[in-house]
C-alpha positions in Angstrom: 177.3 -103.5 32.0 175.6 -106.8 32.4 177.9 -108.3 29.8 180.8 -106.9 31.7 179.7 -108.8 34.8 179.1 -112.0 32.8 182.6 -111.7 31.5 184.1 -112.1 34.9 185.6 -115.6 35.1 184.5 -116.6 38.5 184.3 -120.3 39.4 181.9 -120.6 42.3 181.3 -123.3 44.9 179.0 -123.3 47.9 181.2 -122.2 50.8 181.6 -119.7 53.5 183.8 -118.9 56.4 184.0 -118.1 60.0 186.6 -116.0 61.7 187.8 -117.9 64.7 189.6 -115.7 67.1 191.5 -118.3 69.1 192.7 -116.7 72.2 195.0 -119.0 74.1 198.1 -118.9 76.3 201.4 -118.8 74.4 202.7 -122.3 74.2 199.3 -124.0 74.7 198.9 -127.2 72.6 196.2 -129.3 71.0 196.0 -131.5 74.1 194.9 -128.6 76.3 191.2 -129.0 75.5 190.9 -132.3 73.7 189.9 -132.2 70.0 192.0 -130.4 67.4 191.3 -126.7 67.5 190.3 -126.4 63.8 187.7 -129.2 64.4 186.3 -127.5 67.5 186.0 -124.1 65.8 184.4 -125.7 62.7 181.8 -127.3 64.9 180.8 -124.1 66.7 180.8 -122.1 63.4 178.4 -124.5 61.7 175.3 -123.5 59.8 173.3 -121.9 62.7 175.3 -118.7 62.3 173.9 -118.1 58.8 170.4 -119.4 59.5 169.0 -115.8 59.5 169.8 -115.4 55.8 166.7 -116.3 53.8 167.0 -118.9 51.0 167.3 -117.6 47.5 164.2 -117.9 45.4 164.7 -119.9 42.2 163.2 -117.0 40.2 165.3 -114.3 41.8 167.1 -112.1 39.3 170.8 -112.6 38.6 173.4 -110.1 39.7 173.7 -108.6 36.2 169.9 -108.1 36.0 169.9 -106.3 39.4 172.8 -104.2 38.2 170.8 -103.2 35.1 167.8 -102.2 37.2 170.0 -99.9 39.4 172.3 -98.6 36.7 170.9 -95.1 36.8 170.4 -94.9 40.5 172.7 -93.9 43.3 172.6 -93.2 47.1 169.5 -93.9 49.0 167.4 -94.9 45.9 169.9 -97.6 44.9 170.4 -98.8 48.5 166.6 -99.3 48.7 166.5 -101.7 45.7 169.7 -103.6 46.7 168.4 -103.8 50.3 165.2 -105.4 49.1 167.0 -108.0 47.0 169.4 -108.9 49.8 166.6 -109.1 52.5 164.7 -111.4 50.1 167.6 -113.8 50.1 169.0 -112.9 46.7 172.5 -113.8 47.9 174.9 -116.3 46.3 175.2 -119.7 47.9 179.0 -119.3 48.6 178.2 -116.8 51.4 176.3 -119.5 53.4 178.9 -121.6 55.2 181.7 -121.2 57.7 185.3 -122.2 58.5 187.6 -121.3 61.4 190.5 -118.9 61.6 192.7 -118.1 64.6 194.6 -115.3 66.2 196.7 -115.6 69.4 195.6 -114.2 72.7 197.5 -111.8 74.9 197.0 -113.2 78.4 199.1 -116.2 79.4 197.4 -116.4 82.8 193.8 -116.5 81.6 193.6 -118.4 78.3 190.3 -118.4 76.6 189.1 -119.6 73.2 186.9 -117.1 71.4 185.3 -117.7 67.9 183.6 -115.3 65.6 181.8 -116.4 62.5 182.0 -114.1 59.5 180.9 -114.2 55.8 183.8 -115.3 53.5 183.6 -112.2 51.3 181.6 -109.0 51.0 177.8 -108.9 50.5 176.8 -109.7 46.9 173.5 -110.0 45.1 172.7 -112.7 42.6 173.8 -116.4 42.2 177.1 -118.2 42.4 177.1 -118.1 38.5 176.2 -114.4 38.2 176.7 -112.0 41.1 177.9 -108.5 41.9 179.6 -107.2 45.0 177.4 -104.3 46.3 178.5 -101.3 48.3 175.8 -99.8 50.6 175.2 -96.7 52.7 175.6 -97.2 56.4 171.8 -97.3 57.2 171.2 -100.1 54.7 174.2 -102.1 55.8 173.2 -101.9 59.5 169.6 -102.8 58.8 170.6 -105.9 56.7 173.1 -107.0 59.4 170.5 -106.7 62.1 167.9 -108.6 60.1 170.3 -111.5 59.4 171.6 -111.6 63.0 175.0 -110.0 62.2 177.0 -106.9 62.9 179.7 -105.0 61.1 183.3 -105.7 62.1 185.6 -103.4 64.0 188.9 -102.4 62.5 190.7 -104.9 64.7 188.5 -107.7 63.3 189.2 -106.5 59.7 192.9 -106.8 60.4 192.4 -110.3 61.8 190.3 -111.4 58.8 193.0 -110.2 56.4 195.8 -111.9 58.3 193.9 -115.2 58.4 192.5 -115.1 54.9 194.0 -117.8 52.6 192.9 -115.7 49.6 194.6 -112.3 49.8 193.8 -110.2 46.7 195.8 -107.2 45.8 193.7 -104.0 46.0 192.5 -102.7 42.6 191.9 -98.9 42.9 190.1 -97.3 39.9 190.5 -93.6 38.8 188.9 -91.2 41.3 186.1 -89.0 40.3 182.3 -88.7 40.3 182.0 -92.0 38.5 183.4 -93.9 41.4 180.0 -93.9 43.0 178.2 -95.2 39.9 176.8 -98.7 39.4 179.0 -99.2 36.4 182.1 -98.7 38.5 181.2 -101.3 41.1 180.1 -103.8 38.5 183.4 -103.3 36.6 185.3 -103.7 39.9 183.5 -107.0 40.5 184.6 -108.2 37.1 188.2 -107.3 37.9 188.1 -109.1 41.2 186.6 -112.1 39.4 189.6 -112.1 37.0 192.0 -112.0 40.0 190.4 -114.9 41.6 190.2 -117.0 38.4 194.0 -116.9 38.3 194.3 -118.4 41.8 194.0 -122.1 42.8 191.4 -121.2 45.4 187.6 -121.8 45.0 185.1 -119.0 45.5 183.9 -119.1 49.1 187.3 -119.4 50.8 188.0 -116.5 53.2 189.0 -113.6 51.0 190.3 -110.2 51.9 192.1 -107.3 50.2 189.3 -106.8 47.6 187.4 -104.0 49.4 187.4 -101.5 52.2 185.2 -102.4 55.1 182.3 -100.5 56.7 183.2 -100.8 60.3 182.0 -100.1 63.8 183.8 -97.5 65.8 182.8 -95.2 68.7 183.1 -92.3 66.2 179.7 -93.4 64.8 178.2 -92.1 68.0 180.5 -89.2 68.8 180.0 -87.9 65.3 176.7 -89.3 64.1 175.6 -89.1 60.5 179.0 -90.3 59.2 180.1 -93.7 57.8 183.3 -95.3 59.1 185.6 -97.1 56.6 188.8 -99.0 57.0 191.0 -101.5 55.4 191.9 -102.5 51.8 195.1 -104.1 52.9 198.2 -104.4 50.7 199.8 -106.7 53.3 199.4 -107.6 56.9 199.4 -104.4 59.0 199.3 -102.2 55.8 195.8 -101.0 54.9 195.4 -98.4 52.2 192.5 -96.9 54.1 193.1 -95.8 57.8 190.0 -95.5 59.9 188.0 -92.6 58.5 184.7 -90.9 59.0 185.2 -88.2 56.4 182.1 -89.2 54.4 178.4 -88.9 55.3 176.4 -92.0 56.2 174.7 -92.1 52.8 178.0 -92.3 50.9 179.3 -95.4 49.2 181.6 -96.1 46.3 183.0 -99.1 44.3 185.8 -99.6 46.8 183.4 -100.2 49.8 182.2 -103.6 50.9 179.9 -104.9 53.6 181.4 -107.8 55.6 179.1 -109.3 58.2 180.1 -110.9 61.5 177.6 -113.1 63.3 176.1 -111.7 66.5 176.6 -115.2 68.0 180.1 -115.8 69.1 181.6 -118.7 71.1 183.8 -118.6 74.2 185.4 -122.0 74.9 182.7 -123.5 72.6 179.8 -121.9 74.4 177.6 -119.5 72.4 177.6 -115.9 73.7 176.1 -112.7 72.1 178.9 -110.8 70.5 177.6 -107.6 72.0 178.3 -109.0 75.5 181.8 -109.9 74.5 182.4 -106.3 73.3 181.1 -105.0 76.6 183.5 -107.2 78.8 187.1 -105.9 79.2 188.9 -109.3 78.8 187.2 -110.1 75.5 186.6 -106.5 74.2 190.3 -105.8 74.0 190.7 -108.7 71.6 188.0 -107.4 69.3 188.5 -103.6 69.3 191.2 -101.1 70.4 188.5 -98.7 71.6 187.8 -100.4 74.9 184.5 -102.0 76.1 181.2 -101.0 74.5 178.4 -101.4 76.9 174.8 -101.7 75.7 175.9 -102.1 72.0 172.5 -103.5 70.9 170.7 -100.4 72.2 173.3 -98.1 70.8 173.0 -99.8 67.3 169.2 -99.6 67.5 169.5 -95.8 68.2 172.0 -95.3 65.4 169.8 -97.2 62.9 166.8 -95.1 63.9 168.7 -91.9 63.5 170.1 -92.9 60.1 166.7 -94.1 58.9 165.2 -90.7 59.8 168.0 -88.9 57.9 167.6 -91.2 54.9 163.9 -90.3 54.7 164.7 -86.6 54.6 165.6 -84.5 51.6 
């Protein structure tokens, strides 16, 4: 399994990305607010948005070694080890920078520039030279996001990320069955994704989509607690393989799942705002989700994490 991971031909560079949701009146031009939009977005999505991710220790195990340690584990037990590695900063360097991406706004009368900063790819453990993309259960994913100062995306954000991504990978489904939840499956899937990327003229760390389904935020997590919500794995713009689904329990994960993190600090016209506030306000919430405003999101997420942690500790 470790040799399978090492066989992936991945060329890595330190990079990252931010999702810039540029909401502007149709027909607005660069002169409306001064500096070029991509420069303004790059400035607000600078390194502060990833400051909560700890540095990687020089002695941290490589991705293939972590995969070897969890090769016979699954579910909560595997999540616990992967969570410990990620929270200790055992994350590749390419997930530690940001770049802007835009989508148009809907309101000509009230143009506003909104920028979200996201990781360029899904959570991975290891180094740039040797890493593996890791699926997680919902409780572990939410806990890591909260510790790093991030949240999970909404389905609308996932669509925007795919549309904006310069690297669009074709989904690579593997045969369904009990093995799809195994460590061997998600290590092998990382290798296949690495081979896809190696054939492209794009460095590791550019905004990438199409390689995984996303764990997402949806009101269903609170109306039907104890489930995980998944969405995405796009074939093309507007064509995800996976519609929004909460069919699986919160502990479930398989090789096709990924954890994409969105910074809890967003920017409105260059001014930092908590993303949870933007999701609570009608004008901005409708650009981030199709489920309407979500008031008190921080408290609701804290309650959900507490519930899931209690369930994870049970039999």
